[in-house]
C-alpha positions as a Markdown table, in Angstrom:
| # | Residue | x | y | z |
|---|---|---|---|---|
| 1 | Met | 18.5 | -21.7 | 27.7 |
| 2 | Asp | 15.0 | -20.3 | 26.9 |
| 3 | Val | 13.2 | -23.3 | 25.9 |
| 4 | Phe | 11.0 | -20.7 | 23.8 |
| 5 | Ser | 14.2 | -20.2 | 21.2 |
| 6 | Gln | 14.3 | -23.9 | 20.9 |
| 7 | Leu | 10.7 | -23.7 | 19.4 |
| 8 | Glu | 10.9 | -25.0 | 15.9 |
| 9 | Asp | 8.0 | -24.9 | 13.1 |
| 10 | Phe | 7.2 | -28.5 | 13.9 |
| 11 | Gln | 7.4 | -28.1 | 17.3 |
| 12 | Leu | 4.6 | -25.5 | 16.7 |
| 13 | Asp | 2.5 | -27.9 | 14.9 |
| 14 | Val | 2.4 | -30.4 | 18.1 |
| 15 | Leu | 0.9 | -27.0 | 20.1 |
| 16 | Lys | -1.6 | -26.4 | 17.2 |
| 17 | Glu | -2.4 | -30.2 | 17.3 |
| 18 | Val | -3.1 | -30.1 | 20.8 |
| 19 | Gly | -5.3 | -26.9 | 20.1 |
| 20 | Asn | -7.0 | -28.6 | 17.1 |
| 21 | Ile | -7.7 | -32.0 | 18.7 |
| 22 | Gly | -9.3 | -29.7 | 22.2 |
| 23 | Ala | -11.2 | -27.6 | 19.6 |
| 24 | Gly | -12.5 | -30.8 | 18.4 |
| 25 | His | -13.7 | -32.1 | 22.0 |
| 26 | Ala | -14.9 | -28.3 | 22.0 |
| 27 | Ala | -17.4 | -28.6 | 19.1 |
| 28 | Thr | -18.9 | -32.1 | 20.1 |
| 29 | Ala | -19.8 | -30.6 | 23.7 |
| 30 | Leu | -20.9 | -27.4 | 22.3 |
| 31 | Ser | -23.1 | -29.4 | 19.6 |
| 32 | Thr | -24.1 | -31.3 | 22.0 |
| 33 | Leu | -25.4 | -28.8 | 24.6 |
| 34 | Leu | -27.2 | -26.3 | 22.0 |
| 35 | Asp | -28.4 | -29.0 | 20.1 |
| 36 | Lys | -27.0 | -28.1 | 16.6 |
| 37 | Pro | -23.8 | -28.6 | 14.7 |
| 38 | Ile | -20.8 | -26.4 | 15.8 |
| 39 | Asp | -17.4 | -26.5 | 14.0 |
| 40 | Met | -14.4 | -24.8 | 15.5 |
| 41 | Leu | -11.2 | -24.1 | 13.7 |
| 42 | Val | -7.8 | -23.1 | 15.4 |
| 43 | Pro | -6.2 | -20.6 | 12.7 |
| 44 | Lys | -3.2 | -20.0 | 14.9 |
| 45 | Val | -1.3 | -21.2 | 17.7 |
| 46 | Arg | 1.9 | -19.2 | 18.8 |
| 47 | Met | 4.0 | -18.2 | 22.2 |
| 48 | Leu | 4.2 | -14.6 | 23.1 |
| 49 | Pro | 5.9 | -12.8 | 25.7 |
| 50 | Phe | 3.1 | -12.3 | 28.8 |
| 51 | Glu | 3.1 | -8.5 | 28.3 |
| 52 | Glu | 1.9 | -8.7 | 24.5 |
| 53 | Ile | -1.2 | -10.4 | 25.5 |
| 54 | Cys | -2.7 | -7.6 | 26.0 |
| 55 | Glu | -1.8 | -6.2 | 22.3 |
| 56 | Ser | -3.4 | -9.3 | 20.9 |
| 57 | Val | -6.6 | -8.1 | 21.9 |
| 58 | Gly | -6.7 | -5.0 | 21.1 |
| 59 | Gly | -4.7 | -3.0 | 23.9 |
| 60 | Ala | -4.5 | -2.8 | 27.1 |
| 61 | Glu | -7.8 | 0.0 | 27.7 |
| 62 | Thr | -9.9 | -2.0 | 25.0 |
| 63 | Val | -12.6 | -3.6 | 26.9 |
| 64 | Val | -13.3 | -7.0 | 26.6 |
| 65 | Leu | -15.0 | -10.1 | 28.0 |
| 66 | Ala | -12.9 | -12.9 | 29.5 |
| 67 | Ile | -13.2 | -16.0 | 31.5 |
| 68 | Phe | -10.4 | -17.1 | 33.5 |
| 69 | Leu | -9.3 | -20.0 | 36.0 |
| 70 | Arg | -6.3 | -21.8 | 37.8 |
| 71 | Val | -5.1 | -24.8 | 36.5 |
| 72 | Glu | -3.9 | -27.2 | 39.1 |
| 73 | Gly | -1.8 | -30.5 | 39.1 |
| 74 | Asp | 1.2 | -31.0 | 37.5 |
| 75 | Ala | 2.0 | -28.0 | 35.5 |
| 76 | Pro | -0.1 | -25.4 | 37.5 |
| 77 | Gly | -0.8 | -21.9 | 35.3 |
| 78 | Asn | -3.8 | -19.7 | 34.6 |
| 79 | Met | -6.3 | -19.8 | 31.6 |
| 80 | Phe | -8.1 | -16.9 | 30.1 |
| 81 | Phe | -10.6 | -17.0 | 26.9 |
| 82 | Ile | -10.4 | -13.1 | 25.9 |
| 83 | Leu | -14.0 | -12.1 | 23.8 |
| 84 | Asp | -14.2 | -8.7 | 22.2 |
| 85 | Leu | -17.8 | -7.5 | 23.3 |
| 86 | Asp | -18.9 | -7.6 | 19.6 |
| 87 | Ala | -17.6 | -11.6 | 19.4 |
| 88 | Ala | -19.6 | -12.0 | 23.0 |
| 89 | Lys | -22.8 | -10.8 | 21.4 |
| 90 | Asn | -22.4 | -12.5 | 18.2 |
| 91 | Met | -21.6 | -15.8 | 20.1 |
| 92 | Leu | -24.8 | -15.3 | 22.3 |
| 93 | Leu | -26.8 | -14.4 | 19.1 |
| 94 | Asp | -25.6 | -17.1 | 16.4 |
| 95 | Leu | -24.4 | -19.8 | 18.8 |
| 96 | Val | -26.5 | -19.6 | 21.3 |
| 97 | Gly | -29.8 | -18.1 | 20.0 |
| 98 | Leu | -29.6 | -14.9 | 22.6 |
| 99 | Ser | -30.0 | -11.6 | 21.6 |
| 100 | Ile | -28.6 | -8.9 | 23.9 |
| 101 | Thr | -29.4 | -5.1 | 23.5 |
| 102 | Asp | -26.9 | -3.8 | 25.7 |
| 103 | Gln | -23.2 | -5.0 | 25.1 |
| 104 | Glu | -22.1 | -3.8 | 28.6 |
| 105 | Glu | -24.7 | -5.3 | 30.5 |
| 106 | Tyr | -25.4 | -9.0 | 30.3 |
| 107 | Ser | -28.3 | -11.0 | 31.9 |
| 108 | Glu | -27.6 | -13.6 | 34.5 |
| 109 | Leu | -28.5 | -16.0 | 32.1 |
| 110 | Glu | -26.0 | -14.4 | 29.0 |
| 111 | Leu | -23.6 | -14.6 | 31.3 |
| 112 | Ser | -24.1 | -18.1 | 32.5 |
| 113 | Ala | -24.2 | -18.8 | 29.0 |
| 114 | Leu | -20.7 | -17.3 | 28.0 |
| 115 | Asn | -19.6 | -18.7 | 31.2 |
| 116 | Glu | -20.7 | -22.6 | 30.3 |
| 117 | Ile | -19.2 | -22.0 | 26.9 |
| 118 | Gly | -15.6 | -20.9 | 28.3 |
| 119 | Asn | -15.9 | -23.6 | 30.8 |
| 120 | Ile | -16.2 | -26.4 | 27.9 |
| 121 | Leu | -13.2 | -24.8 | 25.7 |
| 122 | Ala | -11.1 | -24.7 | 28.5 |
| 123 | Gly | -11.5 | -28.3 | 29.9 |
| 124 | Ser | -11.5 | -29.6 | 26.1 |
| 125 | Tyr | -8.0 | -27.9 | 25.6 |
| 126 | Leu | -6.8 | -28.9 | 29.3 |
| 127 | Ser | -7.9 | -32.4 | 28.7 |
| 128 | Ser | -6.1 | -32.5 | 25.1 |
| 129 | Leu | -2.8 | -31.1 | 26.6 |
| 130 | Ala | -3.0 | -33.9 | 29.1 |
| 131 | Asp | -3.8 | -36.5 | 26.8 |
| 132 | Phe | -0.5 | -35.2 | 24.5 |
| 133 | Thr | 1.2 | -34.7 | 27.6 |
| 134 | Asn | 0.4 | -37.7 | 30.5 |
| 135 | Leu | 0.3 | -34.8 | 32.8 |
| 136 | Asn | -2.4 | -34.2 | 35.3 |
| 137 | Met | -3.6 | -30.8 | 34.9 |
| 138 | Gln | -7.0 | -29.5 | 36.1 |
| 139 | Pro | -9.1 | -26.5 | 36.1 |
| 140 | Thr | -10.6 | -24.9 | 38.8 |
| 141 | Val | -14.2 | -23.0 | 38.8 |
| 142 | Pro | -14.2 | -20.3 | 36.1 |
| 143 | Ala | -14.8 | -16.7 | 36.7 |
| 144 | Leu | -15.8 | -14.2 | 34.3 |
| 145 | Ala | -15.4 | -10.5 | 34.3 |
| 146 | Ile | -16.1 | -7.6 | 31.8 |
| 147 | Asp | -13.5 | -4.9 | 32.0 |
| 148 | Met | -10.3 | -3.5 | 30.4 |
| 149 | Ala | -8.2 | -6.4 | 29.2 |
| 150 | Gly | -5.2 | -4.7 | 31.8 |
| 151 | Ala | -6.8 | -4.7 | 34.4 |
| 152 | Ile | -8.1 | -8.4 | 34.3 |
| 153 | Leu | -4.9 | -9.4 | 33.5 |
| 154 | Ser | -3.9 | -7.4 | 36.6 |
| 155 | Tyr | -6.3 | -8.9 | 38.8 |
| 156 | Gly | -5.5 | -12.6 | 37.1 |
| 157 | Leu | -2.1 | -11.9 | 38.7 |
| 158 | Leu | -3.5 | -11.1 | 41.7 |
| 159 | Gln | -6.1 | -13.8 | 42.1 |
| 160 | Phe | -3.6 | -16.6 | 41.2 |
| 161 | Gly | -0.4 | -15.0 | 42.0 |
| 162 | Gln | 3.0 | -15.3 | 39.7 |
| 163 | Met | 2.1 | -15.9 | 36.3 |
| 164 | Gly | 5.0 | -16.9 | 33.7 |
| 165 | Asp | 6.3 | -14.3 | 31.7 |
| 166 | Gln | 5.2 | -16.3 | 28.3 |
| 167 | Ala | 1.9 | -17.8 | 26.8 |
| 168 | Leu | 0.4 | -20.4 | 24.7 |
| 169 | Leu | -2.1 | -18.2 | 22.6 |
| 170 | Ile | -4.6 | -20.6 | 20.5 |
| 171 | Asp | -7.0 | -18.1 | 18.4 |
| 172 | Thr | -10.2 | -20.4 | 18.2 |
| 173 | Lys | -13.0 | -19.6 | 15.4 |
| 174 | Phe | -16.5 | -20.9 | 16.0 |
| 175 | Leu | -18.5 | -21.6 | 13.1 |
| 176 | Glu | -22.5 | -22.0 | 13.1 |
| 177 | Gly | -23.7 | -22.4 | 9.2 |
| 178 | Glu | -22.0 | -19.0 | 7.8 |
| 179 | Asn | -22.2 | -17.9 | 11.2 |
| 180 | Glu | -18.4 | -17.1 | 12.6 |
| 181 | Val | -17.2 | -15.7 | 16.2 |
| 182 | Gln | -13.7 | -15.3 | 16.5 |
| 183 | Gly | -12.1 | -15.3 | 20.3 |
| 184 | His | -8.5 | -15.7 | 22.0 |
| 185 | Phe | -7.3 | -18.5 | 24.6 |
| 186 | Phe | -4.6 | -18.1 | 26.7 |
| 187 | Leu | -2.7 | -20.7 | 28.5 |
| 188 | Ile | 0.1 | -18.8 | 30.9 |
| 189 | Pro | 1.8 | -21.6 | 32.8 |
| 190 | Asp | 3.5 | -21.0 | 36.0 |
| 191 | Pro | 7.4 | -20.2 | 35.5 |
| 192 | Glu | 8.6 | -23.7 | 36.2 |
| 193 | Ser | 5.4 | -25.3 | 34.8 |
| 194 | Phe | 6.6 | -24.6 | 30.9 |
| 195 | Gly | 9.5 | -26.6 | 30.7 |
| 196 | Lys | 7.7 | -29.7 | 32.4 |
| 197 | Ile | 4.9 | -29.3 | 29.5 |
| 198 | Phe | 7.7 | -29.1 | 26.8 |
| 199 | Ser | 9.6 | -31.8 | 28.1 |
| 200 | Ala | 6.6 | -34.1 | 28.1 |
| 201 | Leu | 6.1 | -32.9 | 24.5 |
| 202 | Gly | 9.3 | -33.9 | 23.7 |
| 203 | Val | 10.2 | -30.4 | 22.6 |
| 204 | Val | 13.2 | -30.0 | 24.8 |
| 205 | Ser | 15.0 | -32.4 | 27.6 |
| 206 | Pro | 14.2 | -32.3 | 31.0 |
């Protein structure tokens, strides 16, 4: 049976709690890194088919900035943190204090800052999920790309091998004062990994 058809509202609440705790850890780490108070919210958590990921960030041909990495351990998979270019620019300006003049050309410092934010976010969410499930889940070194959303996901498939056909989407909102930046975090476990995660969360029977 498709485990996703068994997800009830309270079970999605469990996943949202994982996201909220991860966001809290990430906000603390970012606040320390940037030496300013950063808050993070998780307005929405949902499951969606793999083919709908592109649509959720504006379409396959939409140019985005993505940070992606491989998850290793008990429940291997792939992770993507995706920002549209305006959001990436605002993140650099509002959170990091860097200003860019060209949305499609970034300096090494700007790319490094965005990569580090994505690394902190991915590590925080993975740590939260690992704590909830008691599964060993470790991120690899992240990579960053600016390209069409469809091309980035296709590259992920080639780079990391087979992906599962479902994704966990955690909408992520960064707040610094009155400034707000919206991003999209995707966890795409390998085909056999979602069952392990949900079983460990008590959502489905092993």
